[in-house]
N, C-alpha and C positions, 0 to 999 in steps of 0.2 A: 650632185644624184648619178649613177651610174647610167650609162647609154641604155640598157636593157630595163633598168627602173624607170627611167624615163620615157623607152617606147611603151612602156605598159601605161604610164599614167595617160601620154594621149591617147590611145587606144581607147582608153576608158572614158576620155572627156569625149571622142568624136563619138563613139558609140550612145551617148548620154545625151550628147547634141547641148545644145544652147541651152542656158537657165538664166536665172538672175545674177547665177556668180561665175558664168563661164563665159566668154567673149572671144569668136573668132574672126581673124583678118589676114586678107594676103599681104598688105602691109611694104609699100616698096621701100626703099632704103631712105626717101625724103619723106617717110609718115612723122608728121609733127609730135612735137614734146607734151605742148597743150592739149591735144586729144590724148594721150598715152594718160596726161595726169587727168584729166576727168572720168578718164575709165578706171584709173587708178582708185579715187574717191570713190565711184560707185560701187564698184564690183567691192571693195573694203565694207563700205555698209552693209550690201545686200548681204556679206557675207557674216556678218555679225548677226543680221538679223535674221538668217536662215540656223543659224548655231554652227557655222561650218568655220574649221580654222584657217583656211584658205582659199581664196577665188582665185582663178586663171584670166590671163588674157594672153590669148596664142596666134602666132604670126606665122605666115606660109600654111595655111589652111584655108581655101575658097571656102565662104560663109555660105551658099548656095548648093553646091554639090559634095560638099562633107569633103574632099578629097584633099591631098596635101599636094601642094603648088611652089613649097617653097619660097623663102624670102631672101632678099639681098641684104636686109635693114641693118645696119651698124656691122658690116661684115669682120668689122676688126675690134676685137675680144676687149680691148681696153677701153675703146670708147662704148661698146655696150655697157661694160659694167660701171661707167661714168652717169648713166642715167641714172643711177640708184641717190647719187647726191644729187641732183638737177631733179627729182620728185620729192625731196626730202626739202631742198629748201622750200619749196611752196607748196606743202600740204600742211596744215594742221591740224591736229598735234605732228610734229616733225617724226613720221617714219616713212620707209622708203619699202621696197620690194624684200621678200623674204629671201628671195632669189632670181634671179634669172638665168636658165638654164638654155642651153646650145645642143640640140637635137640633129644630126645628119643621117637621112633616110635616103634608101633607093629614090623616091620621089623627088627630096629637095632638103636643103634646110628648113628646120623648125627652131623658132625660139619661144619660150616658154617662159611667162611673165608670173611666179608665184608670189600672189596679193595679201597679205595678213588681213586678217580680220579685224576692223577696228576695234579700240579697247573699250572695253565694258564702260557705258555712261559717254563715250566720247565718238561724235561722229566725226568723219574725215572730210576736209574740206580743200580743197583745188584754188589755189588764188582767191580766197574767202567764200568760196562757193559750195554748198555740198551737192553732190549730185548722187543719184540713185537710178535704178531702171524699172521699166514697166514691161514685163517681157522682154523683148530685145531692143526696145528702143532708152535711149539713153539720155536723161534730160535730169531736171533741178531733183532733188531728195525732198518727198512730200512731209508738211509739217507735220502729219498725224506717225511717220516713218521717227524724224527726228527727236518727237516727243520720245517714242518709243525707245529709242538707244540712250537719252537722256533720262531715264526714268528708271533705269537698270543699276544705278550703282544709287537712286536716293535714299539718303539714311545710312548708306552703310560705307564704315569707316573702322578698317582691320584694328587700327590704332586703340579705339575707343573700347574693343572687347574687353569683356570680361571677363578675369580665369578664374572660375568659381570652385577651385579646389585649392587657389594660394591664398596664402595668410601674410601676415605682418615676420614671420617668421623667415618667409622666403627674400626679404628685400637685405641685403647690406648694411649696417649699421652706419659705415663710415661715411659708404653716399648717401644715406640718409641725413646724414651730421652737415655732410657737403651742401646739400643740397637746402638746408635751413638757412645755414650760413651766407648762402645767395640768395634767397628770396628776403632773409633779416636785410641785406645792406639793398636790394631792388627797392624792397617797400617801406625805407625807412623813413618817408615821409607819410604812409600811412597806420605802420605799427610799430610800438616802442621794442625795443631787441627783447625786453626782458619780458612783454607778453609774447611773441613768438617763440620764446624760450620756453616758456609755460605750458604750450601747449602738448598734448598727446602727439605723437606722431599719426594718429588716424587723424585728426582734427585736422594738423600740419600738412599731411599730402593733400585733404580734401581743400585746404584753401590754394595749395599751389597748383591745385588741378592735374596733379599726378592720380590721382582717384578718383571715382565715379561714387558718389554716395557712402563711400567708406570700403567701396570695393574694388579690387587691385585690377588696374586694365594691363592690356598688353602692352602699352606706354610705360605705365609704374615698371613693369620687370625689364623694359628695355633700359629705363635709364638707371633703376636702382637695384634692381635684383641681384640675387646670389648669383654666381658662374654655376653653382652645383640646383641650381632651380630654375635655369633658359631650359628645363625640356617643359616645363608647363606652358611655353610657347608654341603654339599652331599657325603657320611652318614652321620649322625648325630646319637648317640651322639661324638665327641671328647670331653673325658673326662679322667680327670687320676684321681682316688679313693683313697683315703688313709682309711685304716680299721683298728683298734686297737682291739684285741682279747685279751684272755688269764682272769683273774682275772677281768677288768676293760674291758670296750668296746664301741668304739665309731667308730666313719666314716664321711670323710667329701668329698664330690665331688669338684675337682679343673677343671673350665671352662679354656680354652683360656685367656689372653694370658700368655703361656706356657712358653714364658721368664721369666718370673715374681714370676708363681704360681709355680713352680719347688722348687725354693727356698724358698715358702712360706708351702709347704707341710712339706719340708728337717725340718724347723720350729718346726711342728706338731709331729715331731718324741722325744721320750724321750729317751735323747742320756745324760745320766749321767756320770760321771768317775767312773772306776771298776780299783779293785788293782786284776789283772789279775791273781798273785801268792798267796798262804797261806804264812801270817807272818811264818811259819816257815818253808819253804823253803827258797833258795838260796839269793834270791833277791825278793823285793817287787814293784811292778813299777806301778804308776796310767796311766791310759790311758784312753781315750773317746772311751766310747760303741763302737760307730761306726765314722769316719773320714766322713767328709763332702762333701771332693772332692770323694771318691768312691762313696756314695751315689747319689752323683748329677750325675756322668758317667754312674753309671748302670740305672737312671732314665732318662738321657737323649738318650741312647743307645735305652730303650725301644720306645721312643718317636718319634726317625729316623728310626728305624725298623719297626715300629705297620704296619701293615695290614688293613688300616681303610675301608678297602671294607669290612671286615665282621660286621661292626656296634659294634665293642666291645672297653671296656673300657683298660686303662692301669691300673693296678691293683698294689696296695703298702701295702701287709699286715704287720704288725708289731706285731711278738711274742715277750713274754718277752725276746725269747735269741735269735733273726732272723729278717733278715728283707726278704721279698718274693716279687718278681718283676714277674710281667707277662703281656706279652705282647700278643697278636693275630699276626699268621704271624708262619712260620717253619725260620729256622733258614739257610738263604740261599747261605752260601756262607761255605761249609766246615764245621768243628765244631769248637766250640769255643775252645779248645785243641792248635787246630792251631796255634791261636792267644797270645798262652802262653809267645813264648817267645818274642813277638812283632817284629820279623823277616818277617811274611806275610803280605801282601797287600791288602786287600779288592778287588777283582775284579768286584763287582756290591754292588747296593744298591735296597732294595726292592722302598724305595722312592729319587729318584735321586737331586731332586730341590730342598726335604727340606734338605737332607743331606748337601747340599753344601750351603744352607742358615746358617743351623748350625753352618757348621763350620766355616763362617763367623763372628759367633757373637761368637766362642770362646765355642760352647756348646759342641762340638765332635770335633774330628780329623780325617782325612781321608785316614789314612796310615794305621789304623789298631794298634794302641797303648793303646785304652782304655782297651780293655779286657787284656792283660800285665799289665798297667798299676795299675788295680784294682787288680790283683793275686799280684804282688809285693808291692802293700799298705799294703795290709793285712798280706803281711809277716812280712815287715817293722813293724807292730804291735803286732806282734808275736801272729795273729789270725788264726783260719784255714781259707782256702782260700775257695774262692766263691762255689758254686757248679751249677753247667747247670744241668735240669733236660728237656729233649728234648722227652722224651716218649709219650707224646702228640703231632702229627704231626702239630697241626693249632694253636700251643702256645709254647714261650720258657719262660721258670719259670727260674729264677734265687733266690738263696738262698743267703746271705750276713751275714754270722754270727758274733754275737754281744756277744758271748761268749767262753770261754775256753771247746776243748771238751775233750784233752787229757793231762793234766798239764805236762807229759813229752815233747810232742812235743815242748810246748810253750818253756819249759824251753833249751830244745836243740836250738831254734833258738835265744834264750838267748845270747847262749854262744858261738853256731860259724856264727858268722854274715857275714860270707863269705862264706855262703851255697849256691852254685847254683838256680834258680829257678825251674830247673826242678828237683832235688832233693829235694826241699823242697815240689813240688809239690806229690812224689810220697809221702816223710814222711806223707803227708795229705792225702792222699788215705789211708795209712798202720793206721793213727789213726782214718778212720771213716770205717775201717775194710772193703775195698773195695781192691780188687784184682792188682796187679803191674806185671809187666813182669819179665821174670829170670834174665835175662841181668840187669836190675835197680837194685833187689833185694840181686845180686851178689853185684855190685858197691855198696849198700847201708853199707851190711854185713862186707864188704871189709873195706868200712872206721869207723865201728864198729857204726852207726846210728840206727841200726835194731839188732834184737833178737827174739830170736823165730822159728819155724819151718815152711816153707809154709804148709797151707794156712795162718794159724793163727802166723802172722809177728806182732811185737809190738815195738814202738821207743823206745831206746835205754833209761834208766834212769840214764846211767853212759856215759855220753861221754864224754872222753878227760881228763877225772878226777875222783880220786878216793874219796870214800865217807868220806873221811876226810879229805877234801883240801876246804872244806866250805872260810875259812877262807883266803886261796891264791885266789880261786876264787873272793871273793867280792874286796879284794886289786886290782885285776884284770879290775873289773868291774869299782870300785869306781871313776876312769876316764872315762865316759860315752864321746859318739861320739862329742856330739854341745858341750861337756867341751874343747875338745879335738881340736875343729876347734878353739874355742873363742882363745884359746893357739896360735894357728897357725897365727888368724888373729893381735892378740897382738904383737907378735914376731914380723912381717912382718910393722907395722904400726911403728916399731922404728928401725930394722935395715934393711928395705928392700933397693935392691934386697937381696937376700937370695938364697943361693945354695941348692939343697936339702941332701947336705954334712951337711949344716951349720943345716937346720931344723933336721934331723935325730938327730945330736948332742943335740940339745933342747931337741927333744920329747921321743926320746928313754929310757930313765930312770923314764920317768914320766909314762910309759904305765904300771908298776907292774911286779912283779917277778916270773910269771906263766906262759906266753907267751917266746916261743923260740925267739933268734933274728929274724930270718927269719919273721916270725908272727908277731913281732911289725915294719917291713918293709912294708910288704905287706898293714898291719892296717896304716900307714903311707899314702901309695901311694892312698888309698881307700878313706882317709882322703883330699886329696891334689884333688883328683878326682872328690868328691861332691862336695869340693867348689870352683873349675875349672865350671863345668858345674851349678853351681847356679850363674855363674857371679859374685864372689867375690873377685877372685882373676886370675893370668893371668900367665903364663909361658913366660916371653920376650926372652928366650934360646931355646934352644934346645933339645932334649930328652935327650940326654946323659951330656950334661951339661947347666943344669937348672937354670933358673933365676927368682923367683917367687915377683912378686910383688899385692899391692891389686891393684884391676880392679879401674881405674880410671870414 
């Protein structure tokens, strides 16, 4: 805001004095962040209940005399603005100030914190507690107020709205065919292919949960609609934009049907092969800059979680070294890190009907594995892990890296293929110069994975081998995992069924001469597990007395 506009805001707030959506404080430089967080929660919730767009916390005004007295709170501008991230970290859902404004008046400096109203249906908590106001008093948000906010969106799902003027003629035939083919594969154990093929389009769309009792919904139009019929959606536009930035610049907008056009957008991305390690390092590996499955997972998540009521686009920006995905709406269920291990299951979706339809079409899953698979997929390719930026309370921003940040991190992942994903996540934070907690730092140091002193840790460049052991290392890596799996399959093709002891006897001597016997045994266990999960082999015996065969 311009100073004149800020002065008008301040004058208006002082004239109308404190209400449940305005709070004045003199506030010295040591005013606690925790107290600010409590006021943030309280004022956001009260603004929601009063139907106000924003609430205000004002520093530098005496709350008794209504006079400007000035404040020295965080006079350094960069430190002042960093409060946005601090508040976002401990609020749920993760939102922050709409703006932090400084105004210099003849009577002193004033800081105005502009606090957005909590989203419809979602009260804002601070460190797990909901706050509200009763007159000028700050305290817990009453149960009746919590219920009022939570009931605001009860039964409301934009993605389930019926488009009364839409007909089957507004749907793209190629998209319907793709949907039918995907549904047939996904439900092969429930419906015979010829049965699904015989269903009329209307019946198939109901079975696939794309329509509601034969009526076309906003979800149907997003996923299967003709481009020229997208105007039937309200709000509009419903678009995905691909934008190329850097030495070359280009862009293209993609309208429905999203079921087809997400793949077409992926094809615009320049996905070249990279040699991720220099030739003079231990091992050169050629790998695609981006993995199609990971890119589409990120893009489909944007579509599923977009807040379409904000009239925005999903934007995919291609930089020379990374892809950035942006969708409207906050991250409404915890934080991305909560889904890192794949153990957390989402409790709610912003667009339940759309999410269910996308599950039926194999675009997303509903168990929270998507984020886990993106992290795991990037680690398996020796790349930096995805980064989420939730600093803008109205946008989720995901960065997918297509280049190496720290060669030591990449080299470590190549050497130690059995690292726990939480360890990889911590190492990734270190290579990006982000903080990790003391317990994890101690764990990584004990394993020889990091060096340096807090907070200047760095990934160790000599993990589990001496600098003169390159030849031994290359012999160890010469037999890569895919080749090892092929040897196991070839062996079973000739000698099945085979016990674990027989497989060990065959494969142990082929795994190089640097790994210890226990390390080799663990590697073989991982190879067998991967082949089993891929459906290529099966254990017909018990865990202690295995009998491995190729899957029929």
